[in-house]
N, C-alpha and C positions, 0 to 999 in steps of 0.2 A: 447490543446483543452480545451475550457471552457464549462462546462455544466451548463445551465441555468435552475434552478428549476422552476416548475410551481407554481401557487398560491395554497395556502392551507388554509383552515379555521381551526384554532387551538381552542382547548377547553379552557374554562375560567381558570384562574390561580388556581392551586390546593391549597387548604388550607393545612397548615402544622402543625405539632405537636408543642405545645407551649413550651415544655421544652428546646429543642435545639435552637429554634428561640429566645426565651426570653434570653437565655444565651448570644447569640451574639449581640442582641439588647443592652444588658447591656454593653458588651465589647466595642461596637462602640461609647459609650458615653465617653469612656476613651481616652484622648488625647495620652496617652502612647501607646495604642494599634494601633492607626491609624498613628502614627509617621513614621513607616516603612512599605513600601509596596513591598512585594516580587514580585508581578506582574509587578510593575514598573521597577524593577531591571532586570527581565528576558525577558522583551518585545523584546529587540533587538536580544537576542539569539533565540527566537521563529521565528522572521522574517528571521534570517539567515538560519535556517534549513527548514522552510516552503517555503520560496521564493514565496509568494502568488502573483498572478496577481492583478493589480489595480482593485479596486471595488469588490474583492472577499469578501465573507461573513464570519464572525467569531463570535463565541459565547465565551464570557469570563465567564466560569463556576465558580461560587463562587467568584464574582468579587471584593467583599470587597469595598475598597475606590473607585474603578473604575479607578485608575490612570494607571494601566497596560493596560486596554482596551482603554483608551484615547490615550496612546502612540502608540498602534497598529493602531488605526484609523488615527492618524496624520502621523506617519513615514512609515507605511505600506500602506497607502491610502486604507484601508479596511473599509467595512461597518460592524460595531461591535454592537452586542447585549450584554448588561451587564445583568447577571443573578445572583441573590442572594435572600435568604429568609429573610434577615434583611433589612427592609425598610429604616433604618437610616444609612446604611453602606456608601453610597456614599459621597465623599467630595463635598463641596458646588459648586466648579467650575465644577466638573464633572456633577453634577446634572443640572447645568445651561446649559452645552453643550447638554445634552439630550433634553433640551427644545428649544434651539436656532438652533440646527443642528440634528433634529430627523431622517433625511434621512441618516446621517452618523453614529450616535451613539444613541442607545436607551436603555431603562431599562425595564426589566421584573422581577417581583417578583415571584419566584418559588423555590420549594424544590427539590434538585437534586435526592433525594431518590424516587421521584414520576416522572411521565411522564413529560418531559420538553416541554413546549408549543412553542418551536421555533426550527428551523433547519438551518444549515449553512454548508459550505464546510469545514471550519476549526474550531477547538476548542482550547481554551487556559485555562489551569487549573493549577493554581499555589498556593501552600500553602493551599490546600483544602483537598486532599485525606486523609492526616493524621488526619484531624478533624472529619472524618466520623466514626460513631460507627461501630465496626467490623461486626456486623450483617447486616449492610446496604451497605458495600463496593461493593458487587456484583451488587446490584440493581443500585447503583450510576454509576458504570462503564457501565453497560448495557444501562442506560438512556443517558449517555454522548455519547456513540458510536452510539446510534440510532439518536442522534441529529446532530452529526458532523462526517464527514468521516476521517479527519486527525486532530489529537489532540496532543498538546504539554502539557506534564505534568512536573511540578516541585514539588517534594514531600520531606518533611522533614522526616528524619529517627531518630529523637531524641525527647525527651520529651520537652514540652513547659514550658515557664516561666511566660508568661503573665496571664495565668489563675488564678494565685494566687491573682490577683487584685480583683477577685470576689469570691475567694474560690472554684474554679472549675478547673478541668483538661480539657484542650482544645484538646490536641493531644491524640486521643482515639485509633488510629491504628498506632502504632509505629513499623515499620518493616524495615528490610534491603533491599538493592537494589535487591538482588536475589529473595526475596519474591514478590516484586512489579512486577519484570519482569515476573515471572511465572503467577502472577495474571492477568496481562494484556494479556498474551498469552492465558490463559484459556478463555478469552472473544473474542478470534479470532483476536486479534490485532497483526499486523505485525510491528515489531520494526525497523524503518528505521535508528534510531540513539539512543544511550543511553550513559549516563555518570554517574559516582559516584563523588560526591564532596569529598574534602579532609577529611580523617579520617572517611569516611562513614556517615557524618552528613546529607547528602541529596542525592537525585538522580534525574535525568532528563531523559525524554523519548520523542521522537517524533514518533508517531505510527499512523497506519491507521487501520480502521475496515474493514474487508473483509467478513463480515457475509453473503452478498448476494451469495458468492461462495460456501457456505457449501453444498447446495443442488446438486451442479454439480461436486464437486471435484472428487468423486469416479469414474466418467465416464472415467477418464484418465487411470484407472487401470483395467478395465473389461477384458483386454486381458491377464491378469495374475492373477491366483488364489491368494486370500488374504494370504493363508498359505505360498505360495512361496514368496510373497512380504515381509512378516514378517521375513522369513528365510534369505532373501537377506539383509534386513536392519540390522539384528543382526550380520551377518557375516561381512559385510562391516564396521560397526561401531566398532566392537570388534577387528578388525585387527589393529587398532591404527596407521595405516601407513599413512593415508591420512589427508590432511589439511581440515579444516572446513570453510565453507562459513561464513563470518562475515559481518554485515551491515556496510556501509561506509557513510561518510558525502556526502552531495550533491555536485556534481562537474559539471562544465559547459562544459566539454570536449564532443564534439559531437561524436557519434559512428554510425556505420552501422550494421544492422542485416540482414543476408542473410537467407531467407526462401526458401522453395523448389518449390514454384509455377512456372508455365510456364513462366511468365513474367520476371523471373530472367535473362533469356538469353538475353532479350532486353537491359539490362543495364550493360552488361559485361564491355564495355569500360569506362563507368562512374564509375563503381565500381573500376576498375583498376586504374583510375586516382586518385580517392579519397584515395585509399590504398597507392599509390606512394607518396602522400602528407602527409602520416602518420596517417590518420584516423584509429582508431582501428576497426577491423573487427570481428564480432561475428558470428559464424556459428552454425547451428542446423542440427543434423543428417547428411544427404547426402550432404548438401551444403559445408561441410568440404572438401570432396573429389572433389567436383565441383571446389572449389577455388584453391586447390593444383594442380589439373590437368591443370589449366590455369596460373600457376606460381605465385599465390598469397598465402601468408602465413597467416592463421587466427591468430587472437590475443587470441581468446577464443572459445572453442568448448563446446556446450551444449548437454547433453544426458539425456532423461527422461524415455524412454520406458524400461520396465523391462525384455524384451525378449533377449535371448542370441545373436541372429543374429545381434544386434546392434553393436557388437564389430567391425564390418567392418567400422563403421563410426569413428573409432579411429586410423586407419592405413592408411598411414604411420604416425608415430609420427614425430613432428617437434620441434626443440629445443626451439623456442621462444613462443610457444603456451601454454596457460593454459587450463586445461581440467576440466570442471565442470560436474560431473557425479552424478546423483541422487542416494541416498542411497538405493533406492528400486531396482536399476539395478542388473542384474545377476553378481555375483562375477567374472565370466569369463571376463567381460569387464575390470576389474581392473588388470588383469594379465599383467605384463610387463610395467605398466604405471609409469611414473616418479613421485616419491614421493614428490618432491619439487614443482611440478606444477599441481598436481591432487587434486581437491577439492570435498568433499562431500557436497551435499545440500539436504535438506529434504522436500519431497513433500508428505504430509499426506492426506489421504482421508478416513480413517476409524478410529474408536475409538481405535481399537486394535493397529494400527500403532502409534498413539499418545501416548498410554499408554506405548508401548515398548520404544519409544524414551525418554519418561520421566524417564524410568528405566535406560536407557543406558547413559543419559547425565544429568549433573547438569544444564547446559544452552544449549539450541539449538534453532535454528531459522527456523520456518516453512515458506516455500515459497508457497503462495496461487496461485489461478488462475484457468484456465479452463482445458480442457482435452487434450491439445496438448503441445508439447515442446515450440512452439512459444509463447503461452499465458503464460505459467509458466515462460518462459524465460524473458518476459517483466517485470514481477513482480520481478524476481531475479535481473535483471539489475538495476531496480529502487532501490532495496535494496542495491545494490553495489554503489549507488550514481548517476547513469547516468539518465538523463531525456531528453536529446536532442538526438533523435533516428531517423535515416533514415532507412526505411524498404524496402527491395527488395524481390520480389517473395512472398509477403504476399497476395495471390490472393483468396484462399478459394473457388476456382471454377475450372472447366475444361476449357481448351481452345483448340479447334480443336481436341478434344478427349484426350488431354494430361492432366494428373493430376499433373505431376512434370516437372521440367526443365530437368530432366535426368531420366533414367530408374530406377524404383523402383518396383520390382516384387510383393512385399507384397500388393500393392494396386490394382493390375490388376484385381483380382476377384471381386472387388467392382463396376466395370464398369456397371454391369447389374442393379445397384440400383440408377441410376442417376435420380435426381429430378429437374424439372424446377423451378427456383426461380425468381420471378418478383420483381424488385426494380427500382423505378424512371423511368419507361418506358423501361427498358432493362430486358431481360430474361437471366439468367445465369444457366448453367448446373452444378449441385452440387451433390456430394456424400453426404449421411447423415452426415458423420463426418465433411465435409466442412461446411454444414449448421449449425451444432452444434457449430463449431468453431466461425462462424460469430455471432451467437446469444450470445455466451459466451463473445466474444470480446466486443459487445455492452454493456453487463452487466459490464464488467471491466471498460469501459470508463465512465460509470455512477458512478462507485465507486472511481476511481482514475484519472479521466480526468484532474483534476487540478494539478496533480503531474507529468505529463509527456507531452513532446512536440513531437508528432509523425509526421513524414513525410512519408506517405505510397505511394510508387511509383507504377506505372502501371495503368491498367484499369480493374483490377479484381473486384470481388464482394466487398471486403473490401474498396478499394479506391472509388468505386462508392457509397457505403453507406455514406462515408464521404462527397463526393461531393453533394449527394442528400440532406443530412442533412444540409449542409451549405446553399444550395439554398433555402430550406424551411425556415431556420432561417432568411434569407434575406427577403423573402416574408412576414414573420410575422412582421419584423421591418417596412416594407413598409405599411402594413395594419394598424399598430399601429400609424404610422405618419399620 
């Protein structure tokens, strides 16, 4: 899905402090300094990890010579905005490109420690963060993530040598990989991929900002007291028995995700055929049993809910399935689980949980998202590298009075709270949690729509939202023509 941002009027370029700006204006007059461009070297690595669609927008934060941004524009077919506070930084040929091809590559003078007057789907930030004064690092990261959803960072972890040309130190924040990882996560960034260079001289990250979810994360845990959630997390983490979920590189293997909506039953034969062809099957909660009862073995089972009764969604165990159980789940769920195929993943929604996980782990990865296992599962699967996802039973509405494709007694009491929801000329009957899931899903699409290719099957509320949105976009294009 491609999300097209609306037009926005930006404030005038912010005036910047003279000291740092003057330092770099002086450096860019030195041929020795502009001889090597880290952004140029890392451009193909960024494109490999981001895999942007043609004409996606990108900001080159602290672009320097601009050679990196130019490569991204040419080889990635992206629309690039170069941002720096030194007006003399650009190479002459890059400056000419901004004049002759302003629709593909443009220049904005701005200080990253101030509000950045442009926005884009992607960000590119190489050999920049180590130059930021320590007291401004948080402000710069905040501004970067406000301006771009998905950002590639390349950061030096050692002292500079070029600053001696003008009697200055250029690398003002020299920190190791672990420090930068924690700093990015403090700003709500989800690390899709990271790497340390040889001997710890530098590090790289491809991360997304999930700030829009902060207000809704806790809704997924209102059915279990915070104290119990914290107790569960500590017990499960300190057991040291379980594998930890780790982000993986992007991979093009298509997968299917089975959700519990009524339309799941409509696609049983299609699901069976795809599974027989080898497509990985990811199940959530009760769809695990739904698949096994029909002779299909899941590849991966996801559990999020912290209540003990969810243990039934883990039986019977099957030899080839991997089990991803949230650390907030009741310890009873982990009893008898295979240690070589059971993974902990961390879904935080309170400051107390984040603080506890920081105490328990040197490095851990938070999985963001909405209030249901499906929404969190999509983010987790993207962190595992999957972006081509076929979804079955992702309805988020009732059909003929049924809320699931199978019996699930925990939801029966909610039937009295049905709300009619009108979308694109159709009226859907929804429980409040279903409506909440649909709203959160739309927020997620706005945050990481460029990162995932979803094929939602069926005629439920979610599929109809997608269909209606596509029709409205087509009408807008006709009107513009």
